[in-house]
N, C-alpha and C positions, 0 to 999 in steps of 0.2 A: 128896721133892716140894718144889719151890721155892715160896716165899711170893710173893705178888703185891706189888709195889712201891706203897707208900700213895699215891703221887702219881698212878699209873696206875688204881688202883682208884677214886679219887676222880674222875678223869677220866670212867671208865666210869659210875659212879653218876650223873654230871651228865648224861652222854649218855642214859642210860636215862630220866632224869626229863623230859629235853627231848623225847625220843620220845613218852613217855606223854602230855606236853601236847599235841602235835602231832596224835597219834591222836584224843584227845579232842576237839580242835578240829574236826578232818576229820568226826569222828562226828557233831558238832553240824550241821555245814553239809549232810551227808548227809541228816539227819532234817528239816532247813529244806526242802531240795529235794524230798523226797518229799512234805511238805506241799503245796508250791506244785503239784506234778503232780498230786495228788489234786484240788485245788481246781479246776485247769484242766480236768481230765476233767469234772468236773461241769458247769463252765460250757459246755464244748462239748456236753455232752448237752443241756444247757438249749437252746443256740442251734439245735441240730439240731430239738428238739421245737417250738421256737417257730417255725422256718422251715417244718416240715412243717405246723404249724396253720395259719399265714398262707397258704400255698400252697393249702391244702385249702379255706379260707374264700374265697380269691380265684376259684379254680376254681368252687366252688359259686355264687359271685355272678355271675360270667360266663356260667355255663350258665343261671341264671335270667334274665339280660338278654338272651341271644340266643335261647334256645328259649321264651321267653314264658311 
């Protein structure tokens, strides 16, 4: 079995280290995006509930005004 050239081995080590840094960076970005998605989902639910409440209140008010 032939030995690996030290220069090529050094290049391989460098490539693996760079790949590990890139994977770590991508993982951080994915975690950040997940947090934003969860926050946006909660905000959307809040808007839906608020819109439903405002609609129900307006309907009730209009019913009281027009039905006497």
